[in-house]
DRENROSE-865106 format. One line per 2 residues: number of its first residue (from 1); their letters; for each residue x, y, z of C-alpha. Coordinates in Angstrom, 2 decimals, always signed. Layout:
NUM) a) X Y Z | ...
END
This chain:
1) mk) -47.49 -51.38 +13.46 | -45.14 -51.10 +10.47
3) rt) -47.06 -48.11 +9.65 | -46.20 -46.56 +13.22
5) ci) -41.97 -48.00 +12.47 | -41.91 -46.10 +9.10
7) fl) -42.95 -42.65 +10.76 | -40.85 -43.21 +13.48
9) gl) -37.93 -44.03 +10.59 | -38.61 -41.49 +8.75
11) la) -38.74 -38.44 +12.22 | -35.51 -39.91 +13.15
13) ls) -33.84 -39.28 +9.64 | -35.63 -35.36 +10.01
15) tn) -34.41 -34.80 +13.50 | -30.73 -36.15 +11.85
17) lf) -31.04 -33.81 +8.73 | -32.18 -30.67 +10.65
19) sq) -29.84 -30.98 +14.01 | -26.75 -31.77 +11.58
21) sa) -24.18 -29.11 +13.42 | -22.25 -26.99 +12.11
23) pk) -18.36 -27.75 +11.28 | -16.54 -27.49 +14.72
25) py) -14.27 -24.29 +14.15 | -10.84 -24.69 +12.58
27) gv) -7.37 -23.16 +14.24 | -7.90 -19.27 +15.25
29) lp) -10.48 -17.07 +15.27 | -11.59 -14.09 +14.15
31) ta) -12.15 -11.24 +16.91 | -15.94 -9.40 +16.29
33) aq) -14.00 -5.82 +15.52 | -11.58 -8.12 +12.94
35) lk) -14.90 -9.34 +11.37 | -16.32 -5.89 +11.31
37) wh) -12.27 -5.08 +9.84 | -12.39 -7.57 +6.62
39) em) -15.84 -6.44 +5.60 | -14.68 -2.90 +5.14
41) em) -11.62 -3.77 +2.99 | -9.96 -0.44 +1.64
43) yc) -9.31 +2.25 +3.86 | -7.60 +5.53 +3.87
45) li) -4.20 +7.17 +5.53 | -3.88 +10.84 +6.14
47) hf) -0.27 +12.30 +6.03 | -0.13 +16.25 +7.13
49) ga) +2.07 +18.38 +9.21 | +5.53 +20.21 +9.16
51) nt) +6.50 +17.87 +6.81 | +4.10 +19.17 +4.81
53) yl) +5.39 +22.68 +3.80 | +9.43 +21.45 +4.12
55) dh) +9.23 +19.06 +1.49 | +10.24 +16.48 +3.81
57) ew) +9.31 +13.09 +4.62 | +10.28 +12.52 +7.86
59) gy) +11.05 +15.73 +10.46 | +13.81 +16.03 +13.11
61) gd) +11.13 +17.34 +15.76 | +11.98 +20.65 +15.98
63) ed) +9.99 +22.54 +13.57 | +8.22 +25.01 +14.05
65) pn) +4.47 +24.41 +14.46 | +3.98 +28.33 +12.72
67) lv) +4.66 +26.69 +9.53 | +1.45 +24.71 +9.19
69) np) -1.84 +27.25 +8.00 | -4.16 +24.99 +6.12
71) vq) -6.20 +27.82 +4.91 | -8.32 +26.25 +2.98
73) fd) -8.09 +23.48 +4.89 | -11.52 +20.99 +4.02
75) ar) -11.85 +17.51 +6.10 | -14.63 +16.85 +3.71
77) qi) -12.44 +16.95 +0.36 | -10.32 +15.08 +1.94
79) vg) -12.93 +12.17 +2.93 | -15.36 +12.63 +0.40
81) aa) -12.36 +11.99 -2.20 | -11.95 +8.92 -0.31
83) ka) -15.69 +7.92 -0.19 | -15.85 +8.27 -4.30
85) gg) -12.94 +5.88 -4.45 | -14.63 +2.73 -2.42
87) fk) -12.73 +3.24 +0.84 | -14.69 +2.54 +3.83
89) gi) -12.76 +5.09 +6.60 | -9.75 +7.16 +7.26
91) vv) -6.93 +6.54 +9.71 | -5.50 +10.28 +10.36
93) va) -1.94 +10.59 +11.14 | -2.22 +12.68 +14.72
95) kh) +0.36 +12.78 +15.60 | +4.36 +11.75 +13.03
97) hd) +7.68 +10.90 +14.50 | +8.08 +14.68 +14.68
99) gl) +6.45 +14.94 +17.25 | +3.61 +17.66 +16.52
101) cl) +0.51 +16.58 +17.98 | -2.17 +17.93 +14.92
103) wp) -4.77 +18.52 +18.28 | -4.69 +20.53 +20.97
105) tk) -3.49 +17.78 +23.44 | -2.77 +18.96 +27.20
107) tt) +0.93 +16.55 +26.76 | +2.91 +19.12 +24.78
109) th) +2.82 +22.41 +23.51 | +4.91 +21.01 +20.37
111) ni) +0.75 +20.76 +18.93 | -1.49 +22.54 +16.69
113) sq) -2.71 +25.32 +19.01 | +1.06 +27.04 +18.60
115) sk) +0.17 +27.19 +14.59 | -1.41 +30.25 +12.93
117) wk) -4.24 +27.98 +11.60 | -7.08 +29.27 +12.90
119) ng) -5.12 +31.63 +15.55 | -4.14 +28.60 +17.78
121) kg) -8.23 +27.44 +18.01 | -7.97 +24.51 +15.96
123) di) -8.66 +21.03 +15.96 | -7.80 +19.16 +12.65
125) ir) -9.02 +15.92 +14.19 | -11.95 +16.89 +15.56
127) ey) -13.14 +18.31 +11.76 | -11.84 +14.48 +9.69
129) qq) -13.87 +13.39 +12.85 | -17.13 +15.50 +12.17
131) ac) -15.87 +14.97 +7.79 | -16.15 +10.98 +9.09
133) aq) -19.69 +10.85 +10.54 | -21.83 +13.37 +7.88
135) lg) -20.28 +11.43 +5.57 | -20.65 +8.17 +6.78
137) lk) -16.97 +6.80 +6.70 | -15.81 +5.25 +9.78
139) lg) -12.40 +6.78 +11.53 | -9.15 +5.46 +13.03
141) ly) -6.04 +7.21 +14.38 | -2.36 +7.13 +14.57
143) cs) -0.12 +8.13 +17.37 | +3.53 +7.81 +17.07
145) pw) +5.45 +6.08 +19.44 | +8.71 +7.82 +18.04
147) dr) +8.63 +11.77 +18.98 | +11.73 +13.18 +17.74
149) nn) +10.86 +16.57 +19.52 | +9.80 +15.48 +22.89
151) pe) +12.87 +15.75 +25.72 | +11.56 +12.58 +27.79
153) yg) +11.65 +9.89 +24.47 | +14.83 +7.54 +25.47
155) kp) +13.27 +7.03 +28.78 | +10.43 +6.08 +31.37
157) ey) +8.69 +8.74 +31.58 | +7.80 +9.23 +27.78
159) ld) +6.12 +5.97 +27.92 | +3.19 +7.95 +30.16
161) iy) +3.19 +10.87 +28.21 | +2.35 +8.61 +25.22
163) rr) -0.23 +7.17 +27.54 | -1.59 +9.87 +27.79
165) ql) -1.80 +10.73 +24.62 | -3.26 +8.30 +23.41
167) ke) -6.02 +8.61 +25.76 | -6.67 +12.19 +24.95
169) ly) -7.35 +11.07 +21.59 | -9.11 +7.82 +22.47
171) sn) -11.17 +9.84 +25.27 | -12.20 +12.52 +22.55
173) yg) -12.39 +11.64 +19.02 | -14.53 +7.46 +19.40
175) pl) -15.75 +5.61 +18.25 | -12.24 +4.27 +16.34
177) ft) -12.20 +1.13 +13.58 | -8.79 +1.25 +14.14
179) sw) -5.38 +2.15 +16.52 | -2.64 +2.42 +14.03
181) hd) +1.15 +2.43 +15.26 | +4.06 +1.55 +13.27
183) ga) +7.59 +0.50 +13.41 | +10.31 +3.67 +12.80
185) ng) +11.18 +4.07 +16.62 | +14.36 +5.10 +17.81
187) gs) +17.03 +7.51 +16.37 | +18.50 +10.38 +16.01
189) gy) +15.96 +13.98 +16.94 | +15.83 +16.81 +18.74
191) yg) +14.68 +16.05 +21.90 | +13.87 +18.48 +23.06
193) ga) +16.98 +20.51 +22.49 | +19.54 +17.51 +23.30
195) ne) +20.12 +16.55 +19.33 | +21.87 +13.20 +20.13
197) ir) +20.54 +9.54 +18.94 | +18.60 +7.88 +21.23
199) ni) +18.47 +4.22 +21.00 | +15.72 +2.26 +22.75
201) dr) +15.07 -2.24 +23.27 | +12.09 -1.72 +20.62
203) st) +10.82 -4.99 +22.30 | +10.65 -3.98 +25.59
205) yy) +10.28 -0.17 +25.83 | +6.58 +0.70 +25.25
207) dw) +5.38 -2.51 +27.37 | +2.99 -2.69 +24.79
209) ds) +0.10 -5.46 +26.37 | -0.14 -2.41 +29.09
211) tw) -0.41 -0.03 +26.15 | -2.79 -2.17 +24.44
213) ni) -4.55 -2.67 +27.09 | -5.27 +0.67 +27.00
215) tr) -6.16 +0.44 +24.31 | -8.70 -2.31 +25.12
217) tm) -10.28 -0.61 +27.57 | -11.36 +2.97 +25.44
219) qp) -11.73 +1.88 +22.70 | -12.52 -2.02 +22.64
221) na) -13.54 -2.43 +18.95 | -10.49 -0.42 +17.20
223) vi) -8.58 -3.01 +15.72 | -4.81 -2.78 +16.73
225) fg) -2.55 -2.04 +13.59 | +1.85 -2.80 +14.42
227) dv) +4.73 -5.09 +13.19 | +2.76 -8.01 +15.43
229) gp) -0.93 -7.05 +15.25 | -1.94 -8.10 +17.33
231) gs) -5.52 -6.90 +15.29 | -3.92 -6.85 +12.18
233) rw) -0.39 -6.68 +10.80 | +2.19 -4.92 +8.40
235) vg) +2.30 -7.14 +5.15 | +6.02 -6.22 +5.79
237) ne) +6.15 -4.01 +2.63 | +4.71 -0.59 +1.28
239) dg) +3.99 -1.54 -2.31 | +0.32 -2.82 -1.40
241) ha) +1.12 -5.98 -3.05 | -0.09 -9.03 +0.05
243) gt) +1.67 -12.54 -1.01 | -0.04 -14.45 -3.43
245) tc) -0.20 -17.06 -1.00 | -1.72 -14.70 +1.93
247) wa) -2.93 -16.50 +5.69 | -4.63 -14.30 +8.15
249) ty) -3.34 -16.59 +11.16 | +0.34 -15.30 +11.75
251) tp) +3.17 -16.21 +14.00 | +5.27 -13.28 +14.73
253) ea) +9.00 -13.71 +15.10 | +11.84 -11.91 +16.40
255) pe) +15.18 -11.03 +14.60 | +16.85 -11.61 +17.81
257) eg) +16.83 -15.43 +19.15 | +15.46 -15.54 +23.29
259) kr) +13.68 -11.47 +22.37 | +9.70 -11.25 +21.77
261) pa) +9.11 -9.85 +18.74 | +7.45 -6.17 +18.61
263) ng) +6.50 -3.42 +16.77 | +9.80 -2.07 +14.97
265) fv) +11.31 -5.54 +15.89 | +10.29 -8.61 +13.63
267) ks) +11.06 -10.50 +10.73 | +8.70 -8.76 +8.80
269) el) +8.97 -10.64 +5.63 | +6.68 -13.64 +7.57
271) gt) +3.94 -10.74 +6.96 | +3.76 -11.02 +3.07
273) tg) +2.39 -14.25 +3.41 | +1.80 -14.94 +7.18
275) tr) +1.70 -18.90 +8.81 | -0.04 -21.40 +8.00
277) ng) -1.96 -23.12 +11.10 | -0.60 -19.08 +12.95
279) ky) -0.78 -19.14 +16.52 | -2.88 -15.20 +16.06
281) wi) -5.43 -14.58 +14.19 | -3.42 -11.77 +12.63
283) pa) -4.92 -10.52 +8.82 | -2.48 -8.24 +7.03
285) ec) -2.83 -4.36 +5.95 | -0.91 -3.33 +2.59
287) dv) -0.03 +0.03 +3.44 | +0.90 +2.12 +0.70
289) ai) +1.22 +5.80 -0.40 | -1.13 +6.61 -3.36
291) rp) +2.11 +8.92 -4.38 | +6.21 +7.85 -3.93
293) gw) +5.56 +9.41 -0.57 | +3.35 +9.55 +1.91
295) fy) +3.59 +13.66 +2.81 | +2.88 +16.35 -0.04
297) he) +5.62 +16.48 -2.45 | +4.52 +18.95 -5.30
299) sq) +7.04 +17.53 -7.43 | +5.56 +14.74 -7.49
301) na) +1.87 +15.33 -8.94 | +3.11 +13.01 -11.91
303) qv) +4.25 +10.46 -9.75 | +0.52 +9.99 -8.64
305) ft) -1.20 +6.52 -9.28 | -3.64 +6.38 -12.14
307) ss) -7.00 +5.04 -12.02 | -5.85 +1.52 -13.34
309) ql) -2.69 +1.05 -11.23 | -4.79 +1.30 -7.68
311) ld) -6.88 -1.44 -9.21 | -3.78 -3.05 -9.96
313) ly) -3.48 -2.79 -5.94 | -6.75 -3.61 -5.21
315) ye) -6.07 -7.65 -6.44 | -2.83 -7.92 -5.35
317) sv) -4.42 -6.36 -1.47 | -8.07 -7.14 -1.05
319) gh) -7.59 -9.81 -3.87 | -5.69 -12.19 -1.57
321) ga) -7.29 -12.09 +1.88 | -5.47 -8.69 +3.13
323) sl) -6.94 -5.06 +3.49 | -5.77 -2.29 +1.07
325) dl) -4.69 +0.88 +3.29 | -4.19 +3.48 +0.76
327) gl) -2.26 +6.91 +2.00 | -3.65 +10.21 +1.14
329) sp) -1.68 +13.42 +1.50 | -3.38 +17.24 +1.42
331) dq) -0.99 +19.88 +0.10 | -0.45 +23.27 +1.37
333) rg) -3.60 +24.31 +1.18 | -5.00 +21.98 +3.29
335) ll) -6.38 +19.80 +0.35 | -5.98 +16.56 -2.14
337) nd) -4.28 +17.99 -5.53 | -7.51 +17.13 -8.43
339) id) -4.66 +14.85 -9.85 | -5.23 +12.41 -6.42
341) va) -9.06 +13.27 -6.43 | -9.56 +11.92 -9.91
343) sl) -7.68 +8.87 -9.51 | -9.64 +7.79 -6.50
345) kg) -12.93 +8.53 -8.44 | -11.14 +6.69 -11.60
347) fg) -10.66 +3.74 -9.46 | -14.23 +3.89 -7.77
349) el) -15.68 +4.15 -11.02 | -13.96 +0.91 -12.12
351) lr) -14.84 -1.56 -8.72 | -18.65 -0.42 -8.97
353) kt) -18.43 -1.17 -12.53 | -16.47 -4.56 -12.38
355) fa) -18.82 -5.57 -8.89 | -22.33 -4.25 -9.93
357) vn) -23.30 -7.53 -11.93 | -22.51 -11.13 -9.84
359) fa) -22.77 -13.43 -13.14 | -23.02 -16.12 -10.96
361) kg) -26.53 -15.06 -9.74 | -29.85 -17.26 -11.11
363) at) -27.43 -20.15 -11.56 | -28.23 -23.61 -10.52
365) lk) -25.38 -25.12 -7.93 | -24.47 -28.50 -7.44
367) as) -22.28 -29.76 -4.59 | -20.29 -33.51 -5.02
369) ni) -21.17 -33.58 -1.09 | -23.16 -31.35 +1.24
371) rg) -23.22 -31.57 +5.02 | -25.62 -34.23 +6.45
373) nn) -27.60 -34.16 +3.23 | -28.89 -30.72 +4.70
375) aa) -29.65 -28.30 +1.90 | -31.62 -25.68 +3.89
377) kf) -28.18 -25.48 +6.27 | -25.38 -25.95 +3.80
379) gp) -26.50 -25.86 +0.57 | -24.52 -24.14 -2.32
381) ql) -27.12 -22.51 -2.69 | -25.97 -19.81 -0.11
383) ll) -23.72 -19.15 -1.81 | -25.31 -16.71 -3.73
385) da) -26.96 -15.18 -1.27 | -26.56 -11.80 +0.46
387) dr) -25.38 -13.18 +4.00 | -21.40 -13.07 +3.90
389) ys) -21.56 -16.01 +6.23 | -24.42 -18.27 +5.25
391) yw) -22.01 -20.95 +3.56 | -21.25 -24.38 +1.44
393) at) -20.39 -27.13 +3.12 | -19.54 -31.08 +3.55
395) dd) -19.48 -33.82 +5.85 | -16.46 -33.47 +8.36
397) av) -14.84 -36.29 +6.71 | -14.88 -34.87 +2.80
399) tt) -11.90 -32.06 +2.65 | -11.91 -32.00 -1.12
401) ad) -14.91 -31.87 -2.66 | -16.59 -30.19 -6.79
403) lt) -18.80 -27.15 -6.76 | -20.66 -26.91 -10.39
405) ld) -22.10 -24.00 -11.67 | -24.79 -23.59 -14.57
407) lh) -24.75 -20.81 -15.74 | -28.55 -21.56 -18.04
409) gn) -26.57 -20.57 -21.31 | -22.66 -18.88 -21.88
411) kt) -21.63 -15.95 -19.49 | -18.97 -13.53 -20.49
413) fn) -16.62 -12.67 -17.36 | -12.80 -12.43 -16.30
415) vi) -12.85 -12.22 -12.13 | -13.77 -14.65 -9.46
417) rl) -14.51 -14.41 -5.75 | -14.38 -16.47 -3.18
419) re) -15.24 -16.01 +0.73 | -14.78 -18.65 +2.97
421) ni) -16.94 -18.28 +6.45 | -13.86 -17.45 +8.12
423) kl) -16.10 -17.61 +11.77 | -14.71 -20.68 +11.44
425) gq) -11.35 -20.18 +10.99 | -9.26 -20.86 +7.85
427) ri) -9.81 -23.87 +6.69 | -9.15 -23.87 +2.33
429) ds) -5.64 -24.78 +0.97 | -6.03 -24.33 -3.08
431) vg) -8.95 -23.88 -5.56 | -9.09 -24.60 -8.94
433) id) -11.69 -23.56 -11.75 | -12.26 -25.53 -14.78
435) vm) -15.14 -24.59 -17.71 | -16.51 -26.99 -19.49
437) dn) -15.54 -26.65 -23.16 | -16.58 -28.66 -25.58
439) ge) -17.70 -31.06 -23.77 | -14.76 -31.14 -21.32
441) wk) -13.66 -29.90 -18.03 | -10.85 -27.05 -18.68
443) ai) -8.42 -25.63 -16.02 | -8.15 -21.70 -15.78
445) as) -7.02 -20.76 -13.17 | -6.10 -21.70 -9.21
447) at) -5.58 -19.68 -6.02 | -4.20 -20.57 -2.04
449) si) -4.95 -19.33 +1.12 | -8.70 -18.31 +0.16
451) gs) -9.91 -16.33 +3.41 | -11.79 -13.51 +3.71
453) sr) -11.94 -12.83 +0.52 | -9.85 -14.05 -2.57
455) li) -9.96 -12.87 -6.66 | -8.95 -14.51 -9.66
457) rl) -8.27 -12.01 -12.21 | -8.45 -13.75 -15.22
459) dk) -5.73 -12.35 -18.36 | -8.26 -12.36 -21.20
461) nv) -12.46 -12.83 -21.22 | -14.14 -16.76 -20.72
463) ta) -16.90 -17.61 -21.93 | -19.04 -20.72 -21.02
465) ak) -21.87 -22.33 -19.65 | -20.93 -23.97 -16.89
467) vr) -18.09 -23.17 -14.34 | -16.90 -25.86 -11.60
469) vr) -14.43 -25.06 -8.28 | -12.78 -28.22 -6.85
471) vy) -11.84 -26.98 -2.67 | -8.65 -28.73 -1.13
473) ap) -8.78 -28.29 +2.32 | -7.08 -30.41 +5.57
475) vs) -11.19 -30.26 +7.40 | -14.37 -29.98 +5.93
477) ia) -14.79 -27.15 +3.81 | -17.20 -23.79 +4.75
479) ls) -17.65 -21.45 +1.01 | -19.54 -18.98 +2.04
481) dv) -19.09 -16.92 -1.69 | -18.88 -17.36 -5.45
483) gl) -19.03 -15.07 -8.02 | -18.20 -13.95 -11.49
485) yk) -17.85 -10.51 -12.76 | -16.83 -9.07 -15.81
487) ep) -14.26 -6.17 -14.99 | -14.71 -3.36 -17.39
489) vh) -12.43 -2.48 -20.84 | -9.57 +0.37 -19.67
491) ik) -6.66 +1.02 -21.27 | -3.62 +0.73 -18.90
493) ap) -0.92 +4.12 -19.25 | +1.95 +3.30 -21.72
495) ii) +5.48 +3.11 -21.03 | +7.90 +5.77 -22.01
497) kr) +11.22 +5.20 -22.34 | +14.19 +7.72 -22.89
499) ek) +17.47 +6.61 -24.39 | +21.29 +8.22 -23.32
501) sg) +21.05 +9.68 -26.48 | +17.68 +11.02 -25.97
503) mv) +15.39 +9.31 -28.05 | +12.19 +8.87 -26.31
505) si) +9.79 +5.76 -27.69 | +6.33 +5.29 -26.06
507) ag) +4.84 +2.08 -26.67 | +1.07 +1.50 -25.64
509) vq) -0.32 -1.53 -23.34 | -2.55 -3.70 -24.18
511) sa) -4.10 -1.52 -26.59 | -3.86 -1.04 -30.46
513) dp) -5.38 +2.45 -29.73 | -3.54 +5.01 -31.19
515) vy) -0.66 +6.68 -28.49 | -0.92 +10.26 -28.60
517) yt) +1.21 +12.62 -25.97 | +2.65 +15.97 -25.15
519) vd) +5.70 +17.45 -24.44 | +4.64 +20.50 -22.49
521) gs) +3.22 +19.08 -19.59 | -0.60 +19.50 -20.71
523) np) -2.81 +16.11 -21.38 | -2.59 +14.74 -24.53
525) tl) -5.93 +14.53 -26.45 | -7.37 +13.31 -29.51
527) qs) -5.82 +16.77 -31.01 | -3.19 +16.09 -29.62
529) pv) +0.39 +15.11 -31.81 | +0.20 +10.56 -32.39
531) yk) +3.40 +8.96 -31.95 | +4.33 +7.31 -34.73
533) qp) +8.36 +6.80 -34.04 | +10.89 +7.89 -31.62
535) fl) +12.12 +11.48 -30.92 | +14.99 +13.57 -29.84
537) fa) +14.17 +15.31 -26.02 | +17.77 +15.69 -24.92
539) dg) +16.72 +18.95 -23.47 | +14.85 +17.50 -20.98
541) gt) +10.62 +18.29 -20.13 | +7.78 +16.37 -18.67
543) ik) +6.20 +14.22 -21.69 | +2.37 +13.09 -20.94
545) ar) +1.29 +10.10 -22.94 | -2.39 +7.86 -23.21
547) sg) -4.01 +5.77 -25.45 | -7.26 +5.65 -26.77
549) sk) -10.06 +6.31 -29.19 | -13.13 +8.60 -29.34
551) vl) -14.57 +5.98 -27.63 | -12.54 +5.18 -25.11
553) mg) -9.48 +6.82 -23.67 | -6.61 +5.37 -21.19
555) di) -4.52 +6.64 -18.00 | -2.39 +9.42 -18.96
557) kt) +1.78 +8.11 -18.06 | +3.33 +10.90 -16.99
559) ai) +7.30 +11.55 -17.30 | +9.90 +13.81 -16.05
561) yg) +13.39 +13.72 -17.84 | +16.71 +16.14 -16.94
563) ig) +18.87 +17.02 -19.94 | +20.01 +14.14 -21.58
565) kk) +23.27 +11.88 -21.14 | +24.73 +12.12 -24.21
567) gw) +28.22 +12.75 -23.93 | +28.42 +12.78 -19.64
569) kv) +31.60 +11.61 -18.67 | +32.22 +10.51 -14.90
571) ie) +35.63 +11.59 -14.10 | +35.84 +10.76 -10.28
573) ap) +35.12 +7.38 -8.57 | +35.74 +4.71 -6.65
575) ag) +38.15 +2.19 -9.39 | +35.74 -0.76 -10.40
577) sq) +32.51 +0.63 -8.68 | +30.81 +0.18 -12.44
579) ad) +29.87 +4.17 -12.08 | +29.15 +4.96 -15.70
581) nv) +26.01 +2.88 -14.92 | +25.07 +6.15 -13.09
583) vd) +24.57 +7.88 -16.68 | +23.01 +4.95 -19.34
585) ed) +19.55 +5.64 -19.02 | +19.24 +1.93 -17.42
587) et) +17.52 +1.00 -14.41 | +18.49 -2.69 -14.09
589) tn) +22.18 -1.12 -14.24 | +24.35 -0.26 -10.74
591) wn) +26.96 +2.16 -9.43 | +28.57 -0.55 -7.38
593) tl) +30.55 -0.12 -4.30 | +29.11 -3.53 -2.53
595) tp) +32.23 -5.32 -3.46 | +34.92 -6.50 -0.94
597) el) +37.74 -4.89 -2.42 | +35.53 -1.49 -2.11
599) sg) +32.91 -1.79 +1.14 | +33.00 +0.25 +4.03
601) ki) +34.69 +3.56 +2.07 | +31.89 +5.84 +3.28
603) pv) +31.04 +8.43 +2.12 | +31.77 +7.53 -1.33
605) dv) +31.63 +9.86 -4.31 | +30.25 +9.71 -7.65
607) ai) +31.76 +13.48 -10.30 | +29.95 +13.78 -13.43
609) dm) +31.32 +16.06 -16.17 | +28.60 +17.72 -18.64
611) ge) +29.95 +18.53 -21.45 | +28.25 +21.63 -21.01
613) vh) +27.46 +24.67 -18.53 | +23.13 +23.92 -17.52
615) li) +21.42 +25.85 -15.25 | +21.20 +23.25 -12.49
617) ka) +17.27 +23.37 -10.90 | +17.14 +19.65 -8.79
619) ft) +18.57 +15.84 -9.84 | +17.32 +12.70 -9.34
621) yl) +18.87 +10.26 -7.70 | +17.36 +6.02 -8.57
623) pr) +18.11 +3.96 -6.04 | +18.80 -0.06 -6.93
625) qd) +16.32 -1.05 -8.63 | +16.09 -4.86 -7.71
627) rk) +13.82 -5.00 -4.66 | +16.86 -5.68 -2.33
629) de) +18.10 -2.72 +0.16 | +21.70 -3.33 +0.61
631) gl) +23.62 +0.08 -0.81 | +19.90 +2.40 +0.17
633) ig) +21.71 +5.98 +0.20 | +20.00 +7.32 +3.74
635) ky) +22.10 +10.74 +3.69 | +23.84 +12.89 +1.21
637) af) +25.08 +15.54 -0.06 | +25.15 +17.28 -3.65
639) yv) +27.63 +19.36 -4.94 | +27.98 +21.89 -8.49
641) sq) +31.68 +23.40 -10.04 | +32.65 +24.92 -12.75
643) ng) +35.97 +23.03 -12.86 | +35.59 +19.90 -11.68
645) rd) +38.00 +20.76 -8.82 | +36.10 +23.41 -6.63
647) we) +32.75 +22.67 -5.47 | +30.06 +24.06 -3.75
649) ka) +27.75 +22.86 -1.41 | +24.49 +22.22 -3.43
651) ra) +22.63 +20.39 -0.89 | +22.27 +18.02 +2.32
653) gd) +19.69 +16.04 +3.46 | +17.78 +12.26 +3.75
655) fh) +15.89 +10.06 +1.88 | +13.67 +8.86 +4.42
657) ni) +11.88 +5.59 +4.13 | +14.13 +4.55 +1.38
659) ea) +13.63 +0.85 +1.93 | +10.12 +0.74 +2.10
661) np) +9.70 +3.31 -1.41 | +12.78 +2.92 -3.35
663) vq) +11.67 +4.98 -5.97 | +13.02 +7.97 -8.26
665) ql) +13.50 +10.81 -5.67 | +13.82 +14.36 -7.16
667) vi) +15.88 +16.93 -4.67 | +15.12 +20.88 -6.11
669) ld) +17.47 +22.46 -5.07 | +16.98 +25.72 -2.93
671) hp) +18.33 +28.41 -6.08 | +19.07 +27.24 -9.13
673) lk) +22.64 +26.94 -10.10 | +25.27 +27.21 -13.24
675) ar) +27.54 +24.66 -13.66 | +29.43 +21.45 -15.90
677) yf) +30.15 +19.49 -12.80 | +27.94 +17.90 -9.96
679) kf) +28.99 +15.56 -7.14 | +26.50 +13.16 -5.64
681) sa) +28.12 +11.71 -2.07 | +26.45 +9.50 -0.44
683) lh) +27.39 +10.16 +3.70 | +25.03 +7.04 +4.75
685) in) +23.79 +3.72 +4.11 | +21.18 +2.42 +5.44
687) ng) +21.85 -1.41 +5.30 | +25.21 -2.55 +3.82
689) dg) +28.76 -1.08 +3.82 | +28.50 +0.58 +0.00
691) vm) +26.11 +1.63 -2.66 | +23.88 +0.52 -5.55
693) va) +23.14 +3.23 -7.52 | +20.89 +3.13 -11.08
695) el) +20.39 +6.00 -12.03 | +21.61 +10.37 -11.39
697) gi) +20.36 +13.17 -13.27 | +19.79 +16.88 -13.93
699) it) +16.60 +18.88 -13.71 | +16.85 +22.19 -15.85
701) r) +13.44 +22.68 -15.73
END
């Protein structure tokens, strides 16, 4: 009888242990398609079209399709470069705001069949689809809702046209991993020759619920991207950065009380961090171009992100639980520039080397609590297997717990990766990381909002034999991955600065190696001059610099300078606007007409006397650099003069998308002009009643 009772007791205990249920899901959950999207982590957004040939960012809608003739177009070269960078898919811009469709659509004659390319028989989207299939990448598509060419835009009839375009794309080019939509909707355009401004109610015009139902029906595995999701959301900037705290859950809010949020009609700043315990699972996408512009501009060849800069973006996007959507821009040939290709390749190599070895592998893990004492089902060793969704879990009552890793000897690392089992929701509020140092625990890092992936990049190497992870959550914990990695040594590009006098200084970044530089546009090598002291560079041109040695050479920094501004004088500007700041070579100071006394006076001009005649080939405009958008210029005019009185208009145009990408704008004149004086006129301010301009410059080479 006694043995029977013992047996029944052990049986009951065993049954209790191995039937322990999983934690209840917390909050809203990702769909199966969103889970696959999270697993991709990175993809590329490819812009190409008439803008590529006109040096524009946004077309007006009246562009001739015959402009588009990429005689060397090679989708495999572009997709292959993305793959070499570690990207898992591409999103092709099938139609941008100018309305030109890159597939032979039946909805409009404004399409690729009207171009010279392949005698009108080409299909760019088809070639991307085939390249993705051959190289193993996933395909997504972006068809701009705003169409500055279509005569029906702004009317109810256009919605049917737009939906038919989506249906064509969904029918002919799937399967798609995402259907991409942005918030640029309504404004000036060609509109079939009307040449007018057409505004829409962004909250209601597209009837997004019905439009998205087309996507859900025809491409059920495609995550729908937009300012308000519903599958993934815009992070609120085009810098490639998610918030240090970034929740996958999100509750979009309209900028106007009582209205429904929609693409282009949302408090976009909320997308940077998301909403803790938000109503919907709408994780963030960080879109950023590899160059300053989304379309190719030859003048931006010197401004391509380096491999190290791309790695920084990876940590600030994927490492914060978001995705990285990197903009690529084929040139007029239909190919990626060699500079872009090399940067992508270097980035991919850095990623592979960083995550090649998990120094936590082989460790003995001990948790302060295991759910139901069921180590087989919820034990910490599951954190080191290859299953992204197996997990260590705690009892329901345990919302704070410790995890200790015994590495069985000293290991050196500088990157920590944590993941939650997001099938059970985003549960963890924060973590702390400690290492055992001389018999005591020493804190080395902390983080919030773990989600699908949290990468903690330490500022220096750490060597330890024991590591502790402290986890805090409002509910039981469900952590699925822990990793310790070592980012390899790589040398970032130096910093190049020029003073108003024309003197240039170069400083290495995190490197004691010599800095090699050139002033003829060639890439520096070990045979190039070594930087030792500031030098005069008053005539302008291109400086390239890199740190390194025979063992390792670093990334290259390229700086393009106009002529030196020594002796330049402002001869015309509103009094009290501090216009001298546009020629002081200091990007932290601004020409400012946003003051109460000066605001509202548009257009507003500043005129400069350069002291002598120059052959002007281009000018540069650097907007304010404090990440604020008030005073950014949308439309401009540029004039030159021999005497400072009689002015000749040399160029006029738009600074498209300047709010999302406030970098230096290089504007090349139609032909070089000799002048001693130039005048810059702000014709339209996108936000505010005055200008804030950091610098203006002149290019003569």
